[in-house]
C-alpha positions in Angstrom: 7.9 -12.2 15.8 4.9 -13.9 16.7 1.9 -14.1 14.5 -0.1 -12.1 16.2 2.3 -9.0 16.6 1.4 -7.5 13.5 -2.8 -6.1 13.4 -5.2 -7.5 10.8 -7.2 -6.0 8.8 -10.3 -6.8 7.2 -12.0 -5.1 4.3 -14.3 -5.4 2.2 -13.4 -6.0 -1.8 -17.1 -4.6 -2.9 -18.2 -5.7 -6.3 -19.6 -3.5 -8.8 -22.2 -3.8 -11.3 -22.7 -2.2 -15.4 -25.7 -0.5 -14.9 -25.7 -0.2 -18.7 -22.7 -1.4 -21.3 -22.3 0.4 -25.1 -19.7 -1.2 -27.5 -18.9 1.9 -30.0 -16.2 0.1 -31.9 -13.2 -2.8 -32.0 -9.3 -1.2 -31.4 -6.9 -2.8 -34.3 -5.1 -4.8 -30.9 -8.6 -6.4 -30.0 -9.4 -4.2 -26.9 -13.0 -2.6 -27.8 -13.7 0.6 -27.7 -16.7 1.1 -24.9 -19.4 3.4 -22.8 -20.9 2.0 -19.4 -21.6 3.2 -16.0 -20.0 1.5 -13.1 -21.9 1.7 -9.5 -20.3 0.3 -6.6 -21.9 -1.6 -3.8 -21.9 -2.3 -0.5 -21.2 -6.3 -0.5 -18.3 -8.1 -1.6 -16.0 -10.5 -1.1 -14.4 -10.2 2.4 -10.4 -10.3 2.5 -7.5 -9.6 5.4 -3.9 -8.1 5.3 -1.5 -8.6 7.9 1.9 -8.0 8.1 4.5 -10.3 9.0 8.4 -10.3 9.6 9.2 -12.3 7.2 9.8 -10.5 3.6 7.3 -13.0 1.5 4.2 -13.0 0.2 2.0 -15.7 1.6 -1.9 -15.1 -0.3 -4.7 -17.6 1.2 -7.4 -18.0 -1.6 -10.2 -20.4 -2.5 -9.6 -19.6 -6.5 -8.1 -23.5 -7.9 -5.0 -21.9 -10.0 -1.3 -21.3 -10.2 -1.1 -18.7 -7.6 1.1 -17.1 -10.9 -2.0 -16.2 -12.4 -3.8 -15.1 -9.2 -4.2 -11.4 -9.7 -4.1 -10.2 -6.3 -0.8 -12.2 -5.9 0.1 -10.3 -9.4 -0.9 -6.9 -7.9 1.3 -8.3 -4.3 4.7 -8.3 -6.8 4.1 -5.1 -8.2 4.2 -3.4 -4.9 6.6 -5.3 -3.3 9.4 -3.7 -5.3 8.4 0.1 -4.6 7.6 -0.6 -0.1 9.3 1.3 2.2 9.6 -1.4 5.1 11.3 -5.1 5.3 7.6 -6.5 6.6 5.5 -9.3 4.3 2.2 -10.0 4.1 -0.3 -12.6 5.1 -3.7 -12.0 2.1 -6.7 -14.3 3.2 -9.8 -14.2 0.4 -13.2 -14.9 1.6 -14.4 -15.8 -1.5 -18.3 -14.5 -1.5 -19.1 -13.0 -5.1 -18.9 -15.9 -7.9 -16.7 -16.2 -10.7 -17.2 -14.8 -13.9 -20.5 -13.3 -13.3 -19.6 -9.6 -14.2 -19.6 -8.6 -10.8 -16.0 -7.5 -10.9 -14.5 -10.1 -8.0 -10.9 -10.6 -9.5 -10.8 -7.0 -10.4 -12.0 -5.3 -6.9 -9.0 -8.3 -4.6 -6.7 -6.7 -7.5 -7.4 -3.2 -6.6 -8.3 -3.6 -2.9 -4.0 -5.9 -2.5 -2.7 -2.1 -4.3 -4.5 0.1 -1.7 -4.0 -1.9 0.9 -0.8 -2.4 0.3 0.7 0.9 -1.0 -0.5 2.6 3.0 0.8 -0.7 4.8 4.0 -1.1 3.0 4.2 2.3 3.0 5.1 2.9 -0.9 3.4 6.7 -1.8 2.3 5.9 -4.9 -0.4 8.3 -5.5 -3.7 7.3 -7.1 -2.9 7.5 -10.9 0.0 5.7 -10.1 -1.8 2.6 -8.7 -4.6 2.9 -11.4 -2.3 2.7 -14.1 -0.4 -0.4 -12.6 -3.9 -1.9 -12.3 -3.9 -1.5 -16.0 -2.2 -3.5 -17.0 -3.9 -6.9 -14.3 -7.1 -5.8 -16.1 -9.7 -3.3 -17.9 -11.7 -2.7 -15.0 -9.6 -2.3 -12.3 -8.7 1.6 -12.7 -12.4 1.7 -11.6 -12.3 0.1 -8.1 -8.2 1.8 -7.3 -10.4 4.9 -7.9 -12.7 3.4 -5.8 -15.6 6.1 -7.1 -18.7 4.9 -8.7 -18.0 5.9 -12.5 -19.2 6.3 -16.1 -16.1 4.7 -18.2 -15.2 4.8 -21.9 -12.1 3.7 -23.8 -11.5 0.5 -22.8 -12.7 1.0 -19.5 -9.8 3.5 -18.1 -11.1 6.7 -19.0 -13.3 8.0 -16.4 -15.5 10.2 -15.1 -16.6 10.0 -11.1 -20.9 10.0 -10.9 -23.0 10.4 -8.3 -25.5 7.9 -8.5 -28.7 7.4 -5.8 -28.2 4.6 -3.7 -30.9 2.8 -4.4 -30.6 -1.6 -3.5 -30.1 -4.5 -5.7 -30.8 -7.7 -6.1 -28.5 -9.9 -7.7 -28.8 -13.2 -9.2 -26.3 -15.6 -10.1 -26.9 -18.4 -12.3 -24.7 -22.0 -11.5 -22.8 -21.1 -14.4 -19.4 -19.2 -15.5 -18.9 -16.4 -18.6 -15.9 -15.7 -20.2 -15.8 -12.7 -21.1 -12.6 -13.4 -24.0 -15.7 -15.5 -25.6 -17.8 -13.2 -25.8 -16.4 -10.2 -27.0 -14.4 -12.4 -30.2 -18.1 -13.4 -31.0 -19.2 -12.8 -34.0 -22.8 -11.6 -33.8 -22.0 -8.7 -30.8 -22.9 -5.3 -31.1 -19.9 -3.5 -31.9 -21.3 0.0 -33.4 -23.7 1.1 -30.4 -23.6 5.1 -30.5 -21.8 7.1 -29.1 -23.7 8.7 -26.3 -23.7 10.9 -23.4 -22.9 10.7 -18.9 -26.0 12.4 -18.8 -28.2 10.1 -21.3 -27.0 7.2 -19.2 -28.0 9.0 -16.1 -31.5 9.5 -17.1 -31.7 5.7 -16.9 -30.6 5.3 -21.4 -28.7 2.7 -22.1 -28.8 -1.1 -22.6 -26.3 -4.1 -22.1 -24.9 -4.6 -25.6 -23.4 -8.3 -24.7 -27.2 -9.3 -23.6 -28.5 -10.5 -27.0 -24.9 -12.7 -27.0 -25.0 -13.9 -23.6 -28.8 -14.8 -23.7 -28.1 -16.8 -27.3 -25.2 -18.5 -25.9 -26.0 -19.8 -22.3 -29.8 -20.6 -21.3 -29.7 -20.7 -17.9 -29.0 -16.9 -17.8 -31.8 -16.1 -20.4 -34.0 -17.8 -17.8 -32.8 -16.4 -15.0 -33.1 -12.8 -16.9 -36.4 -13.8 -18.0 -37.7 -14.9 -14.0 -35.8 -11.8 -12.6 -38.0 -9.7 -14.9 -41.4 -10.5 -12.9 -39.7 -7.9 -10.2 -38.7 -5.2 -12.7 -36.0 -4.1 -15.2 -33.8 -7.3 -15.5 -30.3 -6.0 -17.1 -27.4 -8.3 -17.8 -24.1 -7.0 -15.8 -20.7 -6.8 -17.8 -20.8 -10.0 -19.6 -22.4 -11.5 -17.0 -23.8 -14.3 -16.1 -25.0 -12.5 -13.3 -28.3 -10.1 -13.6 -30.3 -7.6 -11.7 -32.8 -5.7 -10.5 -33.1 -1.7 -8.7 -35.4 -1.2 -6.1 -36.2 1.7 -3.9 -35.7 0.3 -0.8 -34.8 -2.5 0.6 -37.6 -4.4 1.9 -38.8 -4.8 -2.0 -35.4 -6.4 -3.1 -35.0 -8.4 0.1 -38.7 -10.0 -1.1 -37.9 -10.9 -4.3 -34.2 -12.3 -2.9 -36.5 -14.6 -1.2 -38.8 -15.4 -4.2 -35.6 -16.5 -6.5 -33.6 -18.0 -3.7 -34.6 -21.2 -4.5 -33.7 -21.2 -8.1 -30.5 -18.9 -8.0 -27.9 -18.0 -5.8 -28.6 -14.1 -5.1 -27.4 -11.3 -3.0 -29.1 -8.0 -2.1 -27.0 -5.0 -1.2 -26.8 -1.4 -2.2 -25.4 1.0 -4.5 -22.5 3.0 -3.3 -20.8 5.5 -4.5 -17.1 5.9 -2.4 -15.2 2.0 -1.6 -15.5 0.8 1.2 -11.8 0.0 0.8 -11.3 4.2 0.7 -13.2 4.9 4.0 -11.2 2.0 5.8 -8.1 3.0 4.6 -8.6 6.4 6.1 -8.7 4.8 9.7 -5.1 4.1 9.4 -2.7 6.1 10.5 
């Protein structure tokens, strides 16, 4: 069978922002209890999925890490024994999101792989089953599997879908990658925030408990957030290092992006409540 015998499926693997992030405790296993508000974006990496006659997984990625450590590869391996057909797959990642930026690139790629291959390989796993598999790959994977902006508690796996205003965001990315593990292990990290409610968070209440630590450890990120603050309330997403400001319309966000672009890598994206991956899957037989 020729290389082009199967159609290629290109999907956007969406980014996310943490509109707020409170750390409310630390568990005996080292994981942190948190409360966060996940906003999905209509922007992200692009991923190509094409079935192949040969039964193996063929991954093409710009990320220079051993293939066995790549979350896309690991997600595909999870579904390989569950497939109902004999096809392999060729996966190509077109990377747009920064590594270590706190915008969920790797987690989103893993979730997109689970969702796409569950359909292309006819695995017939439920969303709950896919989310459970995804949690083993990372705490942020389940929100991308479920594909909806959400309020999250626990270690990020206890999700409640929410509907957020589909406002526009300017996201700025410094030329530094933040180690999530280093931030969560830092002795100065706030770990005792008072538990809040979804209603309070949706009303704009909350902060990012990681921001003070990240600012102290990464002067480049502190400068970036201070620069963003000229355009509104600047916030860190996740453990960083990307920061963001929200806007009511695209033109205002684009104007701010033009001002920031000479100093930082930036992108403008609209917040969405539903993942573009789910929308694409609805078009498949």
